[in-house]
C-alpha positions in Angstrom: 0.1 -0.1 -0.1 1.0 3.3 -0.5 2.9 4.9 2.3 0.1 6.7 5.1 1.8 10.1 4.8 0.8 9.7 0.6 -2.6 8.8 1.5 -3.3 11.7 4.3 -2.0 14.4 1.7 -4.4 12.4 -1.1 -7.0 12.9 1.0 -7.1 16.5 2.6 -6.7 17.5 -1.8 -9.4 15.8 -2.7 -11.4 16.8 0.6 -10.4 20.2 -1.0 -11.7 19.5 -4.4 -14.8 18.1 -3.0 -15.6 20.6 -0.8 -17.8 22.7 -3.0 -20.0 20.0 -3.6 -21.8 20.6 -0.5 -22.8 16.9 -0.4 -21.3 13.5 -0.2 -18.4 12.8 -1.9 -16.8 9.7 -2.3 -13.3 8.8 -4.5 -10.9 6.0 -5.3 -8.9 6.1 -8.2 -6.3 3.0 -9.2 -4.3 2.1 -11.5 -5.2 -1.3 -12.7 -3.4 -4.4 -11.5 -2.0 -2.3 -8.2 -2.7 -2.4 -4.9 -2.3 1.1 -4.0 -4.2 3.7 -4.7 -3.2 7.0 -6.1 -6.8 9.1 -4.7 -9.0 7.8 -2.0 -12.0 9.9 -0.2 -14.8 8.3 2.1 -13.7 4.8 -0.3 -15.8 2.5 2.0 -19.0 4.7 1.7 -22.2 3.7 0.0 -23.5 6.1 -3.0 -26.3 5.9 -4.7 -25.5 4.6 -8.4 -28.1 5.8 -10.8 -27.5 4.8 -14.6 -23.8 3.8 -13.4 -25.0 0.6 -12.6 -26.2 -0.1 -16.0 -22.4 -0.7 -16.3 -22.8 -4.2 -14.5 -25.7 -5.0 -15.5 -24.5 -5.0 -19.2 -21.2 -7.1 -17.7 -23.7 -9.7 -16.6 -25.6 -9.8 -19.8 -23.0 -10.4 -22.2 -21.8 -12.8 -19.3 -25.2 -14.3 -20.3 -23.9 -14.7 -24.3 -20.4 -15.9 -23.3 -22.7 -18.8 -21.9 -24.4 -19.3 -25.0 -28.0 -18.1 -23.1 -28.6 -15.4 -25.4 -27.3 -14.4 -28.9 -26.1 -11.0 -29.6 -28.6 -10.9 -32.7 -31.3 -12.1 -31.0 -35.0 -9.9 -31.6 -35.5 -8.5 -28.2 -39.4 -7.8 -27.5 -39.5 -3.6 -26.3 -43.0 -4.1 -24.3 -45.5 -0.9 -24.3 -45.3 -1.2 -20.4 -41.5 -1.5 -20.0 -41.6 2.4 -21.3 -40.1 4.4 -18.7 -41.7 7.4 -17.8 -41.0 11.1 -20.3 -39.3 12.7 -17.0 -36.2 9.3 -17.4 -34.2 9.6 -20.4 -35.2 6.6 -23.1 -34.5 7.8 -26.7 -36.1 4.4 -27.8 -39.2 5.0 -25.8 -38.7 8.5 -27.8 -38.3 6.9 -31.1 -40.7 3.4 -30.3 -43.7 5.4 -28.3 -46.4 3.0 -28.8 -44.3 0.2 -28.0 -44.2 -3.7 -28.3 -41.6 -3.3 -31.2 -38.2 -5.8 -31.2 -34.2 -4.5 -31.5 -31.7 -6.9 -31.7 -29.7 -7.7 -27.9 -26.6 -5.9 -29.3 -28.3 -2.8 -29.7 -30.8 -3.1 -25.9 -27.0 -3.2 -24.4 -25.9 0.2 -26.7 -28.5 2.0 -25.6 -28.3 1.0 -22.3 -24.3 1.1 -21.9 -23.8 4.3 -24.7 -27.0 6.3 -24.4 -28.5 5.2 -20.8 -31.3 4.7 -22.3 -33.7 3.5 -18.8 -35.8 1.3 -20.7 -33.2 -0.6 -21.9 -31.8 -0.5 -18.9 -35.3 -2.1 -17.1 -35.3 -4.9 -20.6 -32.1 -6.0 -19.8 -32.7 -6.4 -16.3 -35.7 -8.4 -17.3 -34.2 -10.7 -19.6 -31.2 -11.5 -16.8 -34.1 -12.9 -14.4 -34.1 -9.5 -12.5 -31.3 -7.1 -9.9 -30.8 -10.0 -8.0 -29.6 -11.9 -10.8 -27.2 -9.2 -12.1 -26.3 -8.9 -8.4 -24.7 -12.6 -7.7 -23.0 -12.2 -11.1 -20.9 -9.5 -9.9 -20.6 -10.8 -6.6 -19.3 -13.8 -8.0 -16.4 -11.7 -9.3 -15.5 -11.0 -5.9 -17.0 -7.5 -6.2 -19.7 -7.5 -2.7 -20.0 -3.5 -1.8 -22.5 -3.7 -4.6 -25.6 -3.8 -4.3 -28.2 -4.0 -7.6 -32.1 -3.7 -6.2 -34.4 -1.8 -8.7 -35.5 -1.3 -12.0 -35.4 2.2 -13.4 -39.4 2.1 -13.4 -39.3 1.3 -9.8 -36.7 4.5 -9.1 -39.0 6.7 -11.4 -42.1 5.7 -8.7 -39.8 6.5 -5.5 -37.3 8.3 -4.7 -35.8 6.4 -2.4 -35.8 3.8 -4.1 -31.9 4.5 -5.9 -30.4 4.7 -2.5 -30.9 0.7 -2.7 -28.7 1.1 -5.5 -25.5 1.8 -4.1 -22.3 0.8 -4.4 -18.9 2.3 -2.9 -16.0 4.4 -5.0 -13.3 0.8 -3.6 -16.6 -1.7 -5.0 -16.9 0.1 -8.5 -13.1 0.0 -9.0 -12.5 -3.4 -8.3 -15.5 -4.5 -10.7 -13.6 -1.6 -13.8 -10.3 -3.8 -12.8 -11.9 -6.9 -13.3 -13.4 -5.7 -16.7 -9.8 -4.5 -17.6 -7.9 -7.7 -16.1 -10.6 -9.7 -18.4 -11.9 -11.3 -15.3 -16.0 -12.3 -16.0 -16.7 -11.7 -19.6 -14.6 -13.3 -23.0 -12.3 -10.7 -24.5 -15.0 -10.6 -27.6 -18.0 -9.5 -25.1 -15.2 -7.2 -22.9 -14.0 -5.2 -25.7 -17.7 -4.6 -27.0 -18.6 -3.5 -23.5 -15.3 -0.8 -23.7 -16.6 -0.1 -26.8 -20.0 1.3 -25.3 -18.4 2.7 -22.7 -16.0 4.4 -24.7 -18.3 6.2 -27.2 -20.8 6.9 -25.2 -21.9 10.6 -25.4 -23.1 11.1 -21.8 -21.1 13.1 -18.8 -18.3 15.5 -21.1 -18.3 17.7 -18.6 -17.0 14.8 -15.7 -14.6 12.5 -15.7 -13.4 13.7 -19.9 -13.4 17.6 -19.2 -10.1 18.4 -18.2 -7.5 15.3 -19.0 -5.6 16.4 -21.3 -6.7 16.0 -25.3 -6.9 12.1 -26.7 -7.2 10.6 -23.8 -9.5 7.4 -23.8 -11.9 6.8 -21.4 -14.3 4.7 -21.1 -17.3 5.7 -18.7 -20.2 5.3 -17.3 -22.1 8.6 -15.9 -25.6 8.2 -13.5 -27.2 11.5 -12.7 -30.8 11.3 -10.0 -31.7 14.9 -11.5 -32.0 17.4 -9.1 -34.9 19.0 -7.0 -35.2 21.2 -4.9 -31.9 22.4 -5.3 -31.1 18.7 -4.0 -28.9 16.3 -6.4 -29.4 12.9 -5.0 -26.4 11.6 -7.1 -24.3 12.4 -9.5 -21.5 10.1 -11.1 -19.0 9.1 -13.4 -16.2 5.8 -13.2 -14.4 4.5 -16.0 -11.3 3.5 -16.9 -8.9 6.3 -18.5 -5.6 4.9 -20.5 -2.6 7.1 -19.2 0.8 8.3 -21.4 2.2 5.3 -20.6 -0.2 2.8 -21.3 -1.5 1.4 -18.2 -4.8 2.0 -17.3 -6.5 4.0 -14.2 -9.6 2.6 -12.9 -11.6 5.6 -11.0 -14.7 6.3 -9.2 -16.4 9.4 -8.1 -19.6 10.0 -6.6 -21.1 12.7 -5.4 -24.2 11.8 -3.5 -26.9 14.6 -0.9 -25.2 17.8 -2.7 -26.6 20.7 -2.8 -24.5 22.9 -5.3 -25.4 23.7 -8.9 -25.0 21.0 -11.4 -22.3 23.0 -13.4 -20.5 23.2 -9.9 -20.8 18.7 -9.1 -19.7 18.5 -12.7 -16.5 20.8 -11.9 -15.9 18.3 -8.9 -15.6 15.4 -10.9 -13.5 17.2 -13.6 -11.7 18.1 -11.3 -10.7 15.2 -9.1 -10.5 13.1 -12.1 -7.8 15.5 -13.4 -5.7 15.4 -10.1 -5.8 11.8 -10.0 -4.6 11.3 -13.4 -2.0 13.7 -12.8 -0.9 11.4 -9.6 -1.0 8.3 -12.3 0.8 9.4 -14.7 3.5 10.8 -12.3 3.9 9.4 -9.5 6.0 10.4 -6.4 9.2 8.4 -6.1 
């Protein structure tokens, strides 16, 4: 592990970066394959994932593809009853408002992971056998600090439900590292989900915002929305390719915050850049 005084220094630096959020901020950054964090702040705290959980759901579905239970080109029925409410982001609902249409499974995964589509997410949860089955798969990888308990539809109906889909920054970095190390998925499935996470248009003002131009980032965002100047969740987690080819696994969760969304996104961006710099230029 990193020397204690380095961890204390990192903690103080990241507390300062997190302070403008006026909420809870959890951070862990660790070079893949290493046991020494380059950034840590409340890394064992429980944070609502919101759409970050679509990344482990996508992994669970691709595991079923690897096992021959599902096929990427099979048609998947999207039922009218599965269309999430208009308040939630769902491009496939907007494109097919009448429901009861089919899409290839590959596209449903892409919509969920890359486009952060709420309807696609719930369809994948159904195909996976429910949240408990996805959680069991993630736990089978040795990652126990991630809980997957509810659907997007449920979260839209009960504001407190999002807190049941939680992760610790430590658990999320463990999952990111497992993906980077090729655990749980075939090389083909691993490459596909990393492509979807790299191609995502979401979160340009979060992890990616202050990184050097051209830095490759495979990431998944999550947002609760803001009501009465209160944001329950605004997150970004991902794998950052460092200049020397190593990979930095980073999780930044912001919860129960009262600062405006641009400030919260700026906190994530500044934390990401500080973690990137610490990993790219390690202390001797």
